[in-house]
Biotite code that builds the C-alpha atoms (Angstrom):
import biotite.structure as struc

atoms = struc.array([
    struc.Atom([-9.703, 59.007, 11.325], chain_id="A", res_id=1, res_name="MET", atom_name="CA", element="C"),
    struc.Atom([-7.967, 57.669, 14.300], chain_id="A", res_id=2, res_name="ASP", atom_name="CA", element="C"),
    struc.Atom([-5.996, 54.404, 14.451], chain_id="A", res_id=3, res_name="ILE", atom_name="CA", element="C"),
    struc.Atom([-8.876, 52.346, 15.990], chain_id="A", res_id=4, res_name="ASN", atom_name="CA", element="C"),
    struc.Atom([-11.200, 53.531, 13.240], chain_id="A", res_id=5, res_name="GLY", atom_name="CA", element="C"),
    struc.Atom([-8.793, 52.657, 10.541], chain_id="A", res_id=6, res_name="GLU", atom_name="CA", element="C"),
    struc.Atom([-8.353, 49.185, 12.161], chain_id="A", res_id=7, res_name="SER", atom_name="CA", element="C"),
    struc.Atom([-12.257, 48.668, 12.116], chain_id="A", res_id=8, res_name="LYS", atom_name="CA", element="C"),
    struc.Atom([-12.357, 49.563, 8.410], chain_id="A", res_id=9, res_name="MET", atom_name="CA", element="C"),
    struc.Atom([-9.616, 47.214, 7.657], chain_id="A", res_id=10, res_name="SER", atom_name="CA", element="C"),
    struc.Atom([-11.141, 44.307, 9.213], chain_id="A", res_id=11, res_name="ASN", atom_name="CA", element="C"),
    struc.Atom([-14.594, 45.001, 7.579], chain_id="A", res_id=12, res_name="ARG", atom_name="CA", element="C"),
    struc.Atom([-12.856, 45.245, 4.153], chain_id="A", res_id=13, res_name="THR", atom_name="CA", element="C"),
    struc.Atom([-11.019, 41.903, 4.644], chain_id="A", res_id=14, res_name="ILE", atom_name="CA", element="C"),
    struc.Atom([-14.296, 40.462, 5.765], chain_id="A", res_id=15, res_name="TRP", atom_name="CA", element="C"),
    struc.Atom([-16.041, 41.483, 2.733], chain_id="A", res_id=16, res_name="LEU", atom_name="CA", element="C"),
    struc.Atom([-13.551, 40.372, 0.429], chain_id="A", res_id=17, res_name="MET", atom_name="CA", element="C"),
    struc.Atom([-13.578, 36.990, 2.016], chain_id="A", res_id=18, res_name="PHE", atom_name="CA", element="C"),
    struc.Atom([-17.389, 36.874, 1.802], chain_id="A", res_id=19, res_name="ALA", atom_name="CA", element="C"),
    struc.Atom([-17.122, 37.869, -1.855], chain_id="A", res_id=20, res_name="CYS", atom_name="CA", element="C"),
    struc.Atom([-14.565, 35.172, -2.498], chain_id="A", res_id=21, res_name="ALA", atom_name="CA", element="C"),
    struc.Atom([-16.600, 32.565, -0.780], chain_id="A", res_id=22, res_name="ALA", atom_name="CA", element="C"),
    struc.Atom([-19.634, 33.582, -2.782], chain_id="A", res_id=23, res_name="GLY", atom_name="CA", element="C"),
    struc.Atom([-17.805, 33.283, -5.948], chain_id="A", res_id=24, res_name="GLY", atom_name="CA", element="C"),
    struc.Atom([-16.641, 29.696, -5.171], chain_id="A", res_id=25, res_name="VAL", atom_name="CA", element="C"),
    struc.Atom([-20.208, 28.666, -4.318], chain_id="A", res_id=26, res_name="LEU", atom_name="CA", element="C"),
    struc.Atom([-21.628, 30.238, -7.609], chain_id="A", res_id=27, res_name="LEU", atom_name="CA", element="C"),
    struc.Atom([-18.851, 28.451, -9.528], chain_id="A", res_id=28, res_name="ALA", atom_name="CA", element="C"),
    struc.Atom([-20.072, 25.053, -7.901], chain_id="A", res_id=29, res_name="GLY", atom_name="CA", element="C"),
    struc.Atom([-23.661, 25.975, -8.724], chain_id="A", res_id=30, res_name="ALA", atom_name="CA", element="C"),
    struc.Atom([-22.811, 26.693, -12.322], chain_id="A", res_id=31, res_name="ASP", atom_name="CA", element="C"),
    struc.Atom([-20.929, 23.429, -12.642], chain_id="A", res_id=32, res_name="ALA", atom_name="CA", element="C"),
    struc.Atom([-23.836, 21.509, -11.099], chain_id="A", res_id=33, res_name="ALA", atom_name="CA", element="C"),
    struc.Atom([-26.197, 23.133, -13.441], chain_id="A", res_id=34, res_name="ALA", atom_name="CA", element="C"),
    struc.Atom([-24.347, 22.561, -16.489], chain_id="A", res_id=35, res_name="GLY", atom_name="CA", element="C"),
    struc.Atom([-23.715, 18.884, -15.651], chain_id="A", res_id=36, res_name="ALA", atom_name="CA", element="C"),
    struc.Atom([-25.082, 16.251, -18.167], chain_id="A", res_id=37, res_name="PRO", atom_name="CA", element="C"),
    struc.Atom([-28.054, 14.238, -17.194], chain_id="A", res_id=38, res_name="GLU", atom_name="CA", element="C"),
    struc.Atom([-26.022, 11.059, -17.243], chain_id="A", res_id=39, res_name="ALA", atom_name="CA", element="C"),
    struc.Atom([-23.791, 12.373, -14.375], chain_id="A", res_id=40, res_name="THR", atom_name="CA", element="C"),
    struc.Atom([-26.923, 11.612, -11.926], chain_id="A", res_id=41, res_name="LYS", atom_name="CA", element="C"),
    struc.Atom([-26.128, 7.936, -12.609], chain_id="A", res_id=42, res_name="THR", atom_name="CA", element="C"),
    struc.Atom([-22.333, 8.308, -12.361], chain_id="A", res_id=43, res_name="CYS", atom_name="CA", element="C"),
    struc.Atom([-22.786, 10.197, -9.086], chain_id="A", res_id=44, res_name="ALA", atom_name="CA", element="C"),
    struc.Atom([-24.198, 7.227, -7.229], chain_id="A", res_id=45, res_name="VAL", atom_name="CA", element="C"),
    struc.Atom([-20.842, 5.676, -7.201], chain_id="A", res_id=46, res_name="CYS", atom_name="CA", element="C"),
    struc.Atom([-18.375, 8.431, -8.158], chain_id="A", res_id=47, res_name="HIS", atom_name="CA", element="C"),
    struc.Atom([-19.743, 11.179, -5.997], chain_id="A", res_id=48, res_name="SER", atom_name="CA", element="C"),
    struc.Atom([-21.292, 14.569, -7.318], chain_id="A", res_id=49, res_name="ASP", atom_name="CA", element="C"),
    struc.Atom([-17.807, 16.056, -8.100], chain_id="A", res_id=50, res_name="ASN", atom_name="CA", element="C"),
    struc.Atom([-16.264, 12.773, -9.371], chain_id="A", res_id=51, res_name="GLY", atom_name="CA", element="C"),
    struc.Atom([-13.959, 12.244, -6.523], chain_id="A", res_id=52, res_name="VAL", atom_name="CA", element="C"),
    struc.Atom([-14.134, 8.832, -4.949], chain_id="A", res_id=53, res_name="SER", atom_name="CA", element="C"),
    struc.Atom([-15.316, 8.284, -1.372], chain_id="A", res_id=54, res_name="ASP", atom_name="CA", element="C"),
    struc.Atom([-15.062, 4.550, -1.661], chain_id="A", res_id=55, res_name="GLN", atom_name="CA", element="C"),
    struc.Atom([-12.001, 2.107, -1.397], chain_id="A", res_id=56, res_name="THR", atom_name="CA", element="C"),
    struc.Atom([-12.891, 0.216, -4.540], chain_id="A", res_id=57, res_name="ASP", atom_name="CA", element="C"),
    struc.Atom([-14.240, 3.088, -6.741], chain_id="A", res_id=58, res_name="VAL", atom_name="CA", element="C"),
    struc.Atom([-11.881, 5.434, -8.558], chain_id="A", res_id=59, res_name="PRO", atom_name="CA", element="C"),
    struc.Atom([-11.994, 9.096, -8.949], chain_id="A", res_id=60, res_name="THR", atom_name="CA", element="C"),
    struc.Atom([-12.872, 10.183, -12.432], chain_id="A", res_id=61, res_name="ILE", atom_name="CA", element="C"),
    struc.Atom([-12.655, 13.985, -11.990], chain_id="A", res_id=62, res_name="ALA", atom_name="CA", element="C"),
    struc.Atom([-9.661, 15.511, -13.682], chain_id="A", res_id=63, res_name="GLY", atom_name="CA", element="C"),
    struc.Atom([-8.577, 12.365, -15.853], chain_id="A", res_id=64, res_name="VAL", atom_name="CA", element="C"),
    struc.Atom([-8.428, 13.173, -19.715], chain_id="A", res_id=65, res_name="SER", atom_name="CA", element="C"),
    struc.Atom([-11.614, 13.096, -21.862], chain_id="A", res_id=66, res_name="ASP", atom_name="CA", element="C"),
    struc.Atom([-9.646, 10.813, -24.096], chain_id="A", res_id=67, res_name="PHE", atom_name="CA", element="C"),
    struc.Atom([-9.048, 8.235, -21.208], chain_id="A", res_id=68, res_name="PHE", atom_name="CA", element="C"),
    struc.Atom([-12.656, 8.434, -19.995], chain_id="A", res_id=69, res_name="LEU", atom_name="CA", element="C"),
    struc.Atom([-14.080, 7.818, -23.335], chain_id="A", res_id=70, res_name="GLU", atom_name="CA", element="C"),
    struc.Atom([-11.744, 4.951, -24.028], chain_id="A", res_id=71, res_name="ASN", atom_name="CA", element="C"),
    struc.Atom([-12.827, 3.369, -20.713], chain_id="A", res_id=72, res_name="GLN", atom_name="CA", element="C"),
    struc.Atom([-16.281, 3.534, -21.412], chain_id="A", res_id=73, res_name="LEU", atom_name="CA", element="C"),
    struc.Atom([-15.749, 1.950, -25.044], chain_id="A", res_id=74, res_name="ALA", atom_name="CA", element="C"),
    struc.Atom([-13.716, -0.955, -23.107], chain_id="A", res_id=75, res_name="ILE", atom_name="CA", element="C"),
    struc.Atom([-16.779, -1.528, -20.913], chain_id="A", res_id=76, res_name="PHE", atom_name="CA", element="C"),
    struc.Atom([-19.070, -1.629, -24.078], chain_id="A", res_id=77, res_name="VAL", atom_name="CA", element="C"),
    struc.Atom([-16.961, -4.322, -25.467], chain_id="A", res_id=78, res_name="GLU", atom_name="CA", element="C"),
    struc.Atom([-16.826, -6.023, -22.091], chain_id="A", res_id=79, res_name="LYS", atom_name="CA", element="C"),
    struc.Atom([-13.100, -5.869, -22.329], chain_id="A", res_id=80, res_name="ALA", atom_name="CA", element="C"),
    struc.Atom([-12.727, -5.355, -18.475], chain_id="A", res_id=81, res_name="ARG", atom_name="CA", element="C"),
    struc.Atom([-14.598, -6.603, -15.620], chain_id="A", res_id=82, res_name="PRO", atom_name="CA", element="C"),
    struc.Atom([-18.046, -5.145, -15.545], chain_id="A", res_id=83, res_name="CYS", atom_name="CA", element="C"),
    struc.Atom([-18.001, -4.266, -11.711], chain_id="A", res_id=84, res_name="ALA", atom_name="CA", element="C"),
    struc.Atom([-21.661, -5.764, -11.173], chain_id="A", res_id=85, res_name="ALA", atom_name="CA", element="C"),
    struc.Atom([-21.088, -5.643, -7.331], chain_id="A", res_id=86, res_name="GLN", atom_name="CA", element="C"),
    struc.Atom([-21.608, -1.968, -7.546], chain_id="A", res_id=87, res_name="HIS", atom_name="CA", element="C"),
    struc.Atom([-24.773, -2.183, -9.101], chain_id="A", res_id=88, res_name="PHE", atom_name="CA", element="C"),
    struc.Atom([-26.707, -4.957, -7.255], chain_id="A", res_id=89, res_name="SER", atom_name="CA", element="C"),
    struc.Atom([-27.581, -2.867, -4.211], chain_id="A", res_id=90, res_name="ASP", atom_name="CA", element="C"),
    struc.Atom([-27.972, 0.645, -6.027], chain_id="A", res_id=91, res_name="GLU", atom_name="CA", element="C"),
    struc.Atom([-31.632, 0.982, -6.830], chain_id="A", res_id=92, res_name="SER", atom_name="CA", element="C"),
    struc.Atom([-31.019, 4.433, -8.206], chain_id="A", res_id=93, res_name="GLU", atom_name="CA", element="C"),
    struc.Atom([-28.853, 2.994, -11.256], chain_id="A", res_id=94, res_name="VAL", atom_name="CA", element="C"),
    struc.Atom([-31.148, 1.302, -13.894], chain_id="A", res_id=95, res_name="ASP", atom_name="CA", element="C"),
    struc.Atom([-28.394, -1.113, -15.167], chain_id="A", res_id=96, res_name="ALA", atom_name="CA", element="C"),
    struc.Atom([-27.244, -4.612, -14.182], chain_id="A", res_id=97, res_name="GLU", atom_name="CA", element="C"),
    struc.Atom([-23.488, -3.528, -14.372], chain_id="A", res_id=98, res_name="ASP", atom_name="CA", element="C"),
    struc.Atom([-21.149, -0.904, -15.831], chain_id="A", res_id=99, res_name="HIS", atom_name="CA", element="C"),
    struc.Atom([-20.932, -2.692, -19.139], chain_id="A", res_id=100, res_name="CYS", atom_name="CA", element="C"),
    struc.Atom([-24.612, -2.483, -19.664], chain_id="A", res_id=101, res_name="ALA", atom_name="CA", element="C"),
    struc.Atom([-24.657, 1.295, -18.316], chain_id="A", res_id=102, res_name="LEU", atom_name="CA", element="C"),
    struc.Atom([-21.874, 2.065, -20.829], chain_id="A", res_id=103, res_name="ALA", atom_name="CA", element="C"),
    struc.Atom([-23.793, 0.328, -23.649], chain_id="A", res_id=104, res_name="ALA", atom_name="CA", element="C"),
    struc.Atom([-26.810, 2.392, -22.980], chain_id="A", res_id=105, res_name="SER", atom_name="CA", element="C"),
    struc.Atom([-25.153, 5.629, -23.454], chain_id="A", res_id=106, res_name="LEU", atom_name="CA", element="C"),
    struc.Atom([-25.219, 7.506, -26.849], chain_id="A", res_id=107, res_name="GLY", atom_name="CA", element="C"),
    struc.Atom([-22.318, 8.880, -28.579], chain_id="A", res_id=108, res_name="GLU", atom_name="CA", element="C"),
    struc.Atom([-23.016, 12.401, -27.542], chain_id="A", res_id=109, res_name="ASP", atom_name="CA", element="C"),
    struc.Atom([-23.660, 11.505, -23.995], chain_id="A", res_id=110, res_name="GLU", atom_name="CA", element="C"),
    struc.Atom([-20.330, 9.721, -23.826], chain_id="A", res_id=111, res_name="VAL", atom_name="CA", element="C"),
    struc.Atom([-18.563, 12.832, -25.048], chain_id="A", res_id=112, res_name="THR", atom_name="CA", element="C"),
    struc.Atom([-20.493, 15.109, -22.848], chain_id="A", res_id=113, res_name="GLU", atom_name="CA", element="C"),
    struc.Atom([-19.472, 12.897, -19.728], chain_id="A", res_id=114, res_name="LEU", atom_name="CA", element="C"),
    struc.Atom([-15.969, 12.818, -20.732], chain_id="A", res_id=115, res_name="ALA", atom_name="CA", element="C"),
    struc.Atom([-15.480, 16.526, -21.369], chain_id="A", res_id=116, res_name="GLU", atom_name="CA", element="C"),
    struc.Atom([-17.466, 17.233, -18.158], chain_id="A", res_id=117, res_name="TYR", atom_name="CA", element="C"),
    struc.Atom([-15.365, 15.087, -15.612], chain_id="A", res_id=118, res_name="TYR", atom_name="CA", element="C"),
    struc.Atom([-12.218, 15.851, -17.281], chain_id="A", res_id=119, res_name="SER", atom_name="CA", element="C"),
    struc.Atom([-12.835, 19.719, -16.644], chain_id="A", res_id=120, res_name="ALA", atom_name="CA", element="C"),
    struc.Atom([-13.256, 18.946, -12.846], chain_id="A", res_id=121, res_name="LEU", atom_name="CA", element="C"),
    struc.Atom([-10.395, 19.050, -10.434], chain_id="A", res_id=122, res_name="PRO", atom_name="CA", element="C"),
    struc.Atom([-8.821, 15.764, -9.476], chain_id="A", res_id=123, res_name="PHE", atom_name="CA", element="C"),
    struc.Atom([-8.288, 15.222, -5.679], chain_id="A", res_id=124, res_name="ALA", atom_name="CA", element="C"),
    struc.Atom([-6.415, 12.540, -4.187], chain_id="A", res_id=125, res_name="ALA", atom_name="CA", element="C"),
    struc.Atom([-7.957, 10.035, -1.787], chain_id="A", res_id=126, res_name="VAL", atom_name="CA", element="C"),
    struc.Atom([-6.982, 10.652, 1.911], chain_id="A", res_id=127, res_name="GLU", atom_name="CA", element="C"),
    struc.Atom([-5.048, 7.453, 2.860], chain_id="A", res_id=128, res_name="GLN", atom_name="CA", element="C"),
    struc.Atom([-1.766, 6.493, 4.531], chain_id="A", res_id=129, res_name="VAL", atom_name="CA", element="C"),
    struc.Atom([1.146, 5.037, 2.572], chain_id="A", res_id=130, res_name="ALA", atom_name="CA", element="C"),
    struc.Atom([3.717, 2.589, 3.933], chain_id="A", res_id=131, res_name="ASP", atom_name="CA", element="C"),
    struc.Atom([6.969, 4.479, 3.401], chain_id="A", res_id=132, res_name="PRO", atom_name="CA", element="C"),
    struc.Atom([8.978, 1.236, 3.034], chain_id="A", res_id=133, res_name="ALA", atom_name="CA", element="C"),
    struc.Atom([6.752, -0.229, 0.574], chain_id="A", res_id=134, res_name="LEU", atom_name="CA", element="C"),
    struc.Atom([6.468, 3.050, -1.279], chain_id="A", res_id=135, res_name="ALA", atom_name="CA", element="C"),
    struc.Atom([10.201, 3.418, -1.695], chain_id="A", res_id=136, res_name="ALA", atom_name="CA", element="C"),
    struc.Atom([10.152, -0.143, -3.300], chain_id="A", res_id=137, res_name="ASN", atom_name="CA", element="C"),
    struc.Atom([7.155, 0.813, -5.485], chain_id="A", res_id=138, res_name="GLY", atom_name="CA", element="C"),
    struc.Atom([8.932, 4.025, -6.608], chain_id="A", res_id=139, res_name="LYS", atom_name="CA", element="C"),
    struc.Atom([11.752, 1.800, -7.939], chain_id="A", res_id=140, res_name="SER", atom_name="CA", element="C"),
    struc.Atom([9.320, -0.403, -9.849], chain_id="A", res_id=141, res_name="ILE", atom_name="CA", element="C"),
    struc.Atom([7.454, 2.502, -11.226], chain_id="A", res_id=142, res_name="HIS", atom_name="CA", element="C"),
    struc.Atom([10.586, 4.191, -12.427], chain_id="A", res_id=143, res_name="GLU", atom_name="CA", element="C"),
    struc.Atom([11.800, 0.901, -14.123], chain_id="A", res_id=144, res_name="ALA", atom_name="CA", element="C"),
    struc.Atom([8.506, -0.294, -15.664], chain_id="A", res_id=145, res_name="LYS", atom_name="CA", element="C"),
    struc.Atom([5.848, 2.359, -15.657], chain_id="A", res_id=146, res_name="CYS", atom_name="CA", element="C"),
    struc.Atom([7.174, 5.871, -15.752], chain_id="A", res_id=147, res_name="GLU", atom_name="CA", element="C"),
    struc.Atom([7.396, 5.919, -19.506], chain_id="A", res_id=148, res_name="ARG", atom_name="CA", element="C"),
    struc.Atom([3.673, 6.105, -19.896], chain_id="A", res_id=149, res_name="CYS", atom_name="CA", element="C"),
    struc.Atom([2.641, 7.156, -16.417], chain_id="A", res_id=150, res_name="HIS", atom_name="CA", element="C"),
    struc.Atom([4.859, 10.074, -15.995], chain_id="A", res_id=151, res_name="THR", atom_name="CA", element="C"),
    struc.Atom([5.577, 12.309, -13.116], chain_id="A", res_id=152, res_name="ASP", atom_name="CA", element="C"),
    struc.Atom([4.727, 9.469, -10.608], chain_id="A", res_id=153, res_name="GLY", atom_name="CA", element="C"),
    struc.Atom([1.311, 8.624, -12.382], chain_id="A", res_id=154, res_name="GLY", atom_name="CA", element="C"),
    struc.Atom([-0.159, 12.017, -11.731], chain_id="A", res_id=155, res_name="SER", atom_name="CA", element="C"),
    struc.Atom([-0.506, 13.620, -15.137], chain_id="A", res_id=156, res_name="LEU", atom_name="CA", element="C"),
    struc.Atom([-3.801, 13.506, -16.923], chain_id="A", res_id=157, res_name="ALA", atom_name="CA", element="C"),
    struc.Atom([-2.030, 14.464, -20.187], chain_id="A", res_id=158, res_name="LEU", atom_name="CA", element="C"),
    struc.Atom([-0.561, 11.138, -20.573], chain_id="A", res_id=159, res_name="ASP", atom_name="CA", element="C"),
    struc.Atom([-4.167, 9.943, -21.591], chain_id="A", res_id=160, res_name="ASP", atom_name="CA", element="C"),
    struc.Atom([-3.279, 6.852, -19.397], chain_id="A", res_id=161, res_name="ALA", atom_name="CA", element="C"),
    struc.Atom([-5.369, 7.683, -16.346], chain_id="A", res_id=162, res_name="GLY", atom_name="CA", element="C"),
    struc.Atom([-4.239, 9.125, -13.036], chain_id="A", res_id=163, res_name="ILE", atom_name="CA", element="C"),
    struc.Atom([-2.615, 6.611, -10.609], chain_id="A", res_id=164, res_name="LEU", atom_name="CA", element="C"),
    struc.Atom([-1.335, 8.860, -7.956], chain_id="A", res_id=165, res_name="ALA", atom_name="CA", element="C"),
    struc.Atom([-3.992, 9.478, -5.396], chain_id="A", res_id=166, res_name="GLY", atom_name="CA", element="C"),
    struc.Atom([-6.348, 6.678, -6.323], chain_id="A", res_id=167, res_name="GLN", atom_name="CA", element="C"),
    struc.Atom([-7.627, 4.175, -3.670], chain_id="A", res_id=168, res_name="PRO", atom_name="CA", element="C"),
    struc.Atom([-4.943, 1.463, -2.942], chain_id="A", res_id=169, res_name="LYS", atom_name="CA", element="C"),
    struc.Atom([-7.728, -1.131, -2.810], chain_id="A", res_id=170, res_name="HIS", atom_name="CA", element="C"),
    struc.Atom([-9.070, -0.039, -6.299], chain_id="A", res_id=171, res_name="TYR", atom_name="CA", element="C"),
    struc.Atom([-5.480, 0.067, -7.819], chain_id="A", res_id=172, res_name="LEU", atom_name="CA", element="C"),
    struc.Atom([-4.711, -3.443, -6.363], chain_id="A", res_id=173, res_name="LEU", atom_name="CA", element="C"),
    struc.Atom([-7.756, -4.934, -7.710], chain_id="A", res_id=174, res_name="GLU", atom_name="CA", element="C"),
    struc.Atom([-6.955, -3.437, -11.359], chain_id="A", res_id=175, res_name="GLN", atom_name="CA", element="C"),
    struc.Atom([-3.445, -4.615, -11.158], chain_id="A", res_id=176, res_name="PHE", atom_name="CA", element="C"),
    struc.Atom([-4.833, -8.257, -10.699], chain_id="A", res_id=177, res_name="GLU", atom_name="CA", element="C"),
    struc.Atom([-7.275, -7.747, -13.583], chain_id="A", res_id=178, res_name="HIS", atom_name="CA", element="C"),
    struc.Atom([-4.247, -6.527, -15.799], chain_id="A", res_id=179, res_name="TYR", atom_name="CA", element="C"),
    struc.Atom([-1.965, -9.337, -14.531], chain_id="A", res_id=180, res_name="LYS", atom_name="CA", element="C"),
    struc.Atom([-4.546, -11.949, -15.479], chain_id="A", res_id=181, res_name="ASN", atom_name="CA", element="C"),
    struc.Atom([-5.415, -10.297, -18.867], chain_id="A", res_id=182, res_name="SER", atom_name="CA", element="C"),
    struc.Atom([-9.039, -9.678, -17.701], chain_id="A", res_id=183, res_name="GLU", atom_name="CA", element="C"),
    struc.Atom([-8.903, -6.014, -18.612], chain_id="A", res_id=184, res_name="ARG", atom_name="CA", element="C"),
    struc.Atom([-7.657, -4.565, -21.929], chain_id="A", res_id=185, res_name="TRP", atom_name="CA", element="C"),
    struc.Atom([-4.296, -2.943, -21.918], chain_id="A", res_id=186, res_name="GLN", atom_name="CA", element="C"),
    struc.Atom([-1.717, -1.826, -24.440], chain_id="A", res_id=187, res_name="PRO", atom_name="CA", element="C"),
    struc.Atom([0.158, -4.686, -25.920], chain_id="A", res_id=188, res_name="GLU", atom_name="CA", element="C"),
    struc.Atom([3.384, -3.615, -24.516], chain_id="A", res_id=189, res_name="LYS", atom_name="CA", element="C"),
    struc.Atom([2.002, -3.337, -20.959], chain_id="A", res_id=190, res_name="MET", atom_name="CA", element="C"),
    struc.Atom([0.824, -7.014, -20.701], chain_id="A", res_id=191, res_name="GLN", atom_name="CA", element="C"),
    struc.Atom([4.360, -8.720, -20.084], chain_id="A", res_id=192, res_name="PRO", atom_name="CA", element="C"),
    struc.Atom([5.117, -6.018, -17.539], chain_id="A", res_id=193, res_name="VAL", atom_name="CA", element="C"),
    struc.Atom([2.198, -6.612, -15.640], chain_id="A", res_id=194, res_name="MET", atom_name="CA", element="C"),
    struc.Atom([2.158, -10.420, -16.028], chain_id="A", res_id=195, res_name="ALA", atom_name="CA", element="C"),
    struc.Atom([5.599, -10.527, -14.220], chain_id="A", res_id=196, res_name="GLU", atom_name="CA", element="C"),
    struc.Atom([4.763, -8.454, -11.180], chain_id="A", res_id=197, res_name="LEU", atom_name="CA", element="C"),
    struc.Atom([4.579, -10.492, -8.017], chain_id="A", res_id=198, res_name="ALA", atom_name="CA", element="C"),
    struc.Atom([1.871, -9.599, -5.364], chain_id="A", res_id=199, res_name="ASP", atom_name="CA", element="C"),
    struc.Atom([4.461, -7.686, -3.314], chain_id="A", res_id=200, res_name="GLU", atom_name="CA", element="C"),
    struc.Atom([5.263, -5.682, -6.279], chain_id="A", res_id=201, res_name="ASP", atom_name="CA", element="C"),
    struc.Atom([1.751, -4.703, -6.922], chain_id="A", res_id=202, res_name="MET", atom_name="CA", element="C"),
    struc.Atom([1.339, -3.867, -3.156], chain_id="A", res_id=203, res_name="GLN", atom_name="CA", element="C"),
    struc.Atom([4.415, -1.718, -3.504], chain_id="A", res_id=204, res_name="ALA", atom_name="CA", element="C"),
    struc.Atom([3.105, 0.185, -6.281], chain_id="A", res_id=205, res_name="LEU", atom_name="CA", element="C"),
    struc.Atom([-0.211, 0.935, -4.813], chain_id="A", res_id=206, res_name="ALA", atom_name="CA", element="C"),
    struc.Atom([1.551, 2.231, -1.622], chain_id="A", res_id=207, res_name="GLU", atom_name="CA", element="C"),
    struc.Atom([3.858, 4.564, -4.002], chain_id="A", res_id=208, res_name="TYR", atom_name="CA", element="C"),
    struc.Atom([0.797, 5.944, -5.886], chain_id="A", res_id=209, res_name="TYR", atom_name="CA", element="C"),
    struc.Atom([-0.820, 6.522, -2.436], chain_id="A", res_id=210, res_name="ALA", atom_name="CA", element="C"),
    struc.Atom([2.082, 8.488, -1.198], chain_id="A", res_id=211, res_name="GLY", atom_name="CA", element="C"),
    struc.Atom([2.306, 10.286, -4.368], chain_id="A", res_id=212, res_name="GLU", atom_name="CA", element="C"),
    struc.Atom([-1.076, 11.358, -4.155], chain_id="A", res_id=213, res_name="GLY", atom_name="CA", element="C"),
    struc.Atom([-0.557, 12.817, -0.754], chain_id="A", res_id=214, res_name="ALA", atom_name="CA", element="C"),
    struc.Atom([2.190, 15.080, -2.136], chain_id="A", res_id=215, res_name="ARG", atom_name="CA", element="C"),
    struc.Atom([-0.048, 16.744, -4.606], chain_id="A", res_id=216, res_name="GLU", atom_name="CA", element="C"),
])
């Protein structure tokens, strides 16, 4: 076989390998969708089919630990955090008045299935721009006050404390306010830390976590 023939065979082989790989990815996605619990249809209205947020005030739930997800649903059931009714008023696809009512409607097995399903999906950071100066200040605050529980810049699901790095800045700021004002349940040791944060401190932390998400 001449050199030109060899080249054509090589290109075709590469194309076939690429096509097989792409097909494998599509099949994997189809398998994941086929194995999704029924309740994910409701979750997807706000959290997207893959659990990755495309809204500034909605968190990504893909890739966080199953323990954390189960815990947050329990907190919603107890109404120990704001029920986020604003996301339900215009969503005719969701048969619940708010997140607390939705969580309360789930059976124990459904909660376990949802937590296991979303924890197995890959986390993807929201695309957003971080202010470098504020992020640098946020890094100092994080290392002094947050790193013990939210390790590696708040990016590890294994902490069972949620993933902060790469979450929408607007959502983070909203939750920081809820914690600061004791409107959302938090570990006892966390409350005094949040209570003493100034507005500029919370903004700096949000910018830091946005920057950490962009590095992943």
